[in-house]
C-alpha positions in Angstrom: 2.9 29.7 -81.0 3.5 27.8 -77.6 6.9 28.3 -75.8 9.1 25.3 -75.7 11.1 24.9 -72.6 14.5 23.0 -72.3 15.6 21.1 -69.1 17.7 24.0 -67.9 14.6 26.3 -68.2 12.5 24.0 -66.4 15.2 23.6 -63.7 15.3 27.3 -63.4 11.5 27.7 -63.0 11.8 25.1 -60.1 14.5 27.1 -58.4 12.1 30.3 -58.8 9.3 28.6 -57.2 11.1 27.2 -54.1 13.5 30.5 -53.6 11.2 31.4 -50.6 11.8 28.3 -48.3 14.9 28.5 -45.6 15.5 27.4 -42.4 13.6 29.2 -39.9 10.5 30.1 -41.5 7.0 29.1 -40.6 5.4 27.4 -43.4 1.8 25.5 -43.7 2.1 21.9 -45.1 -0.2 18.9 -45.7 0.4 15.6 -44.8 0.5 13.2 -47.5 1.8 10.0 -45.8 4.4 8.3 -43.6 7.8 6.5 -44.3 9.0 4.5 -41.4 8.6 6.9 -38.5 8.6 10.2 -40.5 5.7 12.0 -41.9 6.0 13.4 -45.5 4.7 16.7 -45.6 3.7 18.8 -49.0 4.6 22.6 -48.3 4.8 23.6 -51.7 8.6 23.1 -52.2 10.0 21.1 -55.3 10.3 18.5 -53.1 8.4 16.6 -50.6 9.2 18.0 -46.7 9.9 15.6 -43.8 9.3 15.4 -40.2 11.5 13.5 -38.1 9.7 11.4 -34.9 11.6 13.8 -32.5 9.9 16.7 -33.9 6.2 15.4 -34.4 4.8 16.3 -30.8 5.9 17.3 -27.4 4.5 14.0 -26.3 7.5 11.7 -27.1 5.0 8.7 -26.5 2.6 9.4 -29.3 2.5 7.8 -32.6 3.2 10.1 -35.5 0.4 9.0 -37.1 -2.1 10.1 -34.2 -0.3 13.6 -33.7 -0.1 14.6 -37.6 -2.9 13.0 -39.5 -3.1 12.3 -43.3 -4.4 14.7 -45.5 -4.7 17.4 -42.6 -2.9 20.7 -42.7 -0.7 21.9 -39.8 2.1 24.9 -39.5 5.5 23.7 -39.2 8.8 25.5 -38.4 11.8 24.5 -41.2 14.5 23.5 -39.0 17.2 22.7 -41.7 18.2 23.7 -45.0 17.7 22.0 -48.3 20.1 18.6 -47.4 21.6 16.6 -50.2 18.6 14.8 -51.3 16.8 18.1 -51.7 14.3 18.2 -48.7 13.7 20.1 -46.1 13.0 18.7 -42.3 10.3 20.3 -40.5 9.1 20.3 -37.0 5.9 20.3 -35.6 6.8 20.3 -31.9 8.7 23.6 -32.2 5.4 25.2 -33.3 3.5 23.7 -30.5 6.1 25.1 -27.7 5.8 28.1 -29.1 2.1 28.3 -28.5 2.6 26.7 -25.2 4.6 29.6 -23.9 2.1 31.8 -24.6 -0.9 29.7 -22.8 1.5 29.7 -20.1 2.0 33.3 -20.1 -1.7 33.7 -20.0 -2.1 31.1 -17.2 0.6 32.9 -14.9 -1.2 36.3 -15.6 -4.4 34.9 -14.8 -3.0 32.8 -11.5 -4.4 29.7 -12.4 -4.0 26.3 -11.2 -2.3 23.8 -13.8 -1.5 20.3 -13.7 1.8 19.4 -14.1 3.2 15.4 -14.9 6.5 14.6 -12.7 9.1 13.4 -15.1 11.8 13.1 -13.0 12.8 13.5 -9.2 15.8 15.1 -8.6 17.9 16.5 -5.3 15.9 19.7 -4.6 12.8 19.3 -6.1 10.9 17.5 -8.9 10.8 18.1 -12.6 7.4 18.2 -14.4 5.7 18.5 -17.8 3.6 21.2 -18.6 2.1 21.1 -22.0 5.4 20.1 -23.3 7.6 22.3 -21.5 9.9 20.9 -18.7 9.6 22.8 -15.5 11.3 22.9 -12.1 9.4 22.7 -8.6 12.0 23.4 -5.8 11.5 21.3 -2.8 10.6 24.6 -0.7 7.5 25.2 -3.2 6.0 21.6 -2.1 3.3 21.7 0.4 3.2 18.0 1.5 7.0 17.3 1.9 6.3 14.0 3.2 4.4 12.6 0.3 6.1 10.3 -1.7 5.9 11.3 -5.3 6.6 9.1 -8.0 7.2 9.5 -11.5 4.3 10.0 -13.7 2.1 11.3 -10.6 0.1 14.4 -11.4 0.5 17.6 -9.2 -1.3 20.9 -9.2 1.0 24.0 -9.6 1.2 27.6 -9.9 3.6 29.4 -11.9 6.4 31.8 -10.2 9.0 32.3 -12.8 8.2 32.1 -16.8 11.3 33.4 -18.8 10.8 31.6 -22.6 14.2 33.4 -23.9 15.9 31.3 -21.1 13.6 28.1 -21.1 13.2 28.9 -17.5 10.0 27.8 -16.0 9.4 27.5 -12.1 6.5 26.1 -10.2 4.8 26.2 -6.9 2.8 23.3 -5.3 2.5 25.3 -1.8 1.1 28.4 -3.3 -1.9 26.4 -5.0 -2.7 25.1 -1.4 -2.1 28.6 0.3 -4.0 30.2 -2.2 -7.1 27.7 -1.8 -6.6 28.3 1.7 -7.2 32.0 1.8 -10.2 31.3 -0.4 -11.8 28.6 1.7 -11.4 30.9 4.9 -13.4 33.6 3.2 -16.4 31.3 2.6 -15.9 29.6 5.8 -15.7 32.4 8.2 -19.0 33.9 6.2 -21.0 30.8 6.8 -19.9 29.8 10.7 -21.0 31.0 13.8 -20.2 30.2 17.7 -22.4 27.4 18.6 -23.1 26.0 15.1 -22.8 22.1 14.8 -20.8 21.1 11.5 -19.0 17.9 9.9 -15.3 17.8 9.4 -12.8 15.5 8.4 -10.1 14.6 10.8 -6.6 15.0 9.1 -4.3 15.8 11.9 -3.6 14.5 15.2 -0.8 15.7 17.7 -0.7 15.3 21.5 -2.5 18.4 22.3 -5.5 17.9 20.0 -6.3 17.3 16.4 -7.3 19.2 13.4 -10.4 19.0 11.4 -11.2 19.9 7.9 -14.1 22.3 7.8 -14.6 23.0 4.3 -11.4 23.2 3.4 -9.8 24.9 6.5 -7.7 23.2 9.3 -9.5 23.9 12.6 -8.3 23.0 16.2 -10.1 20.7 18.3 -8.3 21.0 21.8 -7.7 17.9 23.8 -10.0 19.4 26.6 -13.0 19.6 24.0 -12.3 16.2 22.2 -14.7 14.7 25.0 -16.5 15.5 29.0 -14.3 12.4 30.3 -10.6 12.8 30.7 -8.8 12.1 27.3 -5.0 11.0 27.5 -4.6 11.3 23.8 -6.7 12.1 21.0 -6.0 8.6 19.4 -7.9 7.4 22.2 -11.2 8.7 20.5 -10.3 9.9 17.2 -8.7 8.4 14.2 -7.0 10.5 11.1 -9.7 10.2 8.2 -12.8 9.8 10.1 -15.6 12.2 9.6 -17.2 14.0 12.9 -20.1 16.1 14.1 -18.4 19.2 16.1 -19.7 22.6 17.4 -18.2 26.0 16.5 -16.3 26.8 20.2 -14.1 29.9 19.0 -14.0 32.3 15.9 -10.9 34.5 15.6 -11.6 36.7 13.0 -8.3 38.6 13.6 -5.9 35.8 13.6 -8.1 33.6 11.2 -8.6 30.9 13.8 -11.4 28.4 14.1 -11.6 26.3 17.4 -14.0 23.1 17.8 -15.5 21.3 20.5 -16.6 17.5 19.8 -17.7 17.0 23.8 -20.4 20.1 23.2 -22.3 18.2 20.6 -23.4 15.8 23.3 -25.2 16.9 26.5 -23.3 17.9 29.4 -23.1 14.7 31.9 -22.5 17.0 34.9 -25.9 18.7 34.5 -27.7 15.4 34.7 -25.7 14.0 37.9 -26.3 16.8 40.0 -29.6 15.4 40.5 -28.5 12.1 40.8 -25.7 12.1 43.3 -24.7 13.4 46.8 -22.0 13.4 49.5 -22.2 9.9 51.3 -23.6 8.0 48.2 -22.2 4.4 47.7 -21.9 3.8 44.1 -20.8 1.4 41.9 -18.2 2.6 39.4 -15.9 1.3 36.8 -12.4 2.3 36.7 -11.4 4.3 33.6 -7.7 5.1 34.3 -4.7 4.4 36.9 -2.0 7.0 37.7 0.4 7.4 40.3 -1.9 9.6 42.3 -4.9 7.3 42.1 -7.8 5.8 40.0 -10.4 7.4 38.0 -13.5 5.9 38.3 -17.0 6.3 36.4 -19.8 7.2 38.8 -22.2 8.3 36.2 -22.1 7.7 32.3 -19.8 10.6 31.3 -19.1 11.5 34.9 -15.3 10.4 36.5 -14.1 10.9 39.9 -10.9 10.4 41.5 -9.9 7.7 44.0 -6.7 8.6 45.8 -3.8 6.6 45.9 -3.9 5.7 49.4 -7.7 4.5 49.0 -6.4 2.6 46.2 -3.8 0.7 48.3 -6.2 0.5 51.0 -8.9 -1.5 48.9 -6.3 -3.7 47.0 -4.7 -4.6 50.2 -8.3 -5.4 51.9 -9.2 -7.6 48.9 -6.1 -9.0 47.9 -6.3 -7.8 44.3 -4.9 -5.6 41.9 -7.0 -2.9 40.6 -7.2 -2.7 36.7 -9.0 -0.5 34.2 -12.4 -2.0 33.4 -12.8 -3.1 37.1 -16.1 -2.7 38.9 -15.5 -0.9 42.4 -17.8 0.6 45.0 -16.9 3.9 46.2 -18.2 6.6 48.3 -19.0 10.2 47.7 -16.6 12.1 49.7 -16.8 15.7 48.4 -19.2 16.5 45.4 -19.4 19.8 43.7 -20.9 19.7 40.3 -20.7 23.4 39.4 -16.5 23.1 39.6 -17.0 19.4 38.1 -15.1 17.8 41.1 -16.0 14.6 43.0 -13.5 13.2 45.4 -14.3 9.4 46.2 -13.1 6.9 49.1 -13.4 3.2 50.0 -16.7 2.6 52.1 -16.6 0.8 55.3 -17.8 -2.9 55.3 -20.4 -1.6 57.8 -21.7 1.3 55.3 -22.0 -0.9 52.7 -23.7 -3.6 54.8 -26.0 -0.7 55.6 -26.8 -0.2 51.8 
């Protein structure tokens, strides 16, 4: 004979069915549908549980329907005791954060590079989002401090400090750069040799030379190695961002430095000029630079010589003109020492020019 249950009996049975659920429990539930901005979830309790919008995902901009699909089962954390409607409130976000912290632990242990999204620029650094966890990048750990970062920018980082119990995540952009440089150096130093011609990108310019990126390593191109001609400043011949061919001039493995030469990619013009010029020759040259002590005149392609100040003054007075860069002028070779790469010039007499 079937047993007949009263309403009180049914209530008692439901209470027994529901006894195991409490705040802090990790449960599985199937998404049944949506009501306004909340998700309705069946976790096996006597009433449907709900997921409020702020507890659906670590991505606050995501729609709840996109992160919690209908008829799909997920893990949830019960974040409240039964409310006045007999419902439990759930969080999927807190479950995701637990997995995110575990993932970060693995990444820190492996010293992996991770991408962070800048969510706020504060005094002393950047606040970034890493898989839903808020982290801090101190200014001292940002490699390119002059870079103007903006909210929403992505930045490569490595983890310095990870303390889940204190919700403390500190990261470094500088460590990414320094580690990648060390790795690149090992590769570059194993491949280059003195005299080798390589391609590089000009990344920085200073008064004493330029820095050229060779395979991820910044190498110095000294001012004296930019051209066979005199160079006043690197910007006279180079621009940041351009790609150039350079020769490996010197390798210091102990100090981990590579010095480059741009002029060694081309032939030394002084080799050719030894057979073209001799003392007493009168040549037409082009004024390339004007200094207090004289004018530099190109007397052979790539070869400059000094016309002393007193000779410049004499020429200007005799011709009633002011010597300017680019002007063509006849000069006489006074002294010629190709081994030391030195030529001294003078202004030829009218008689000498007439004899020519």
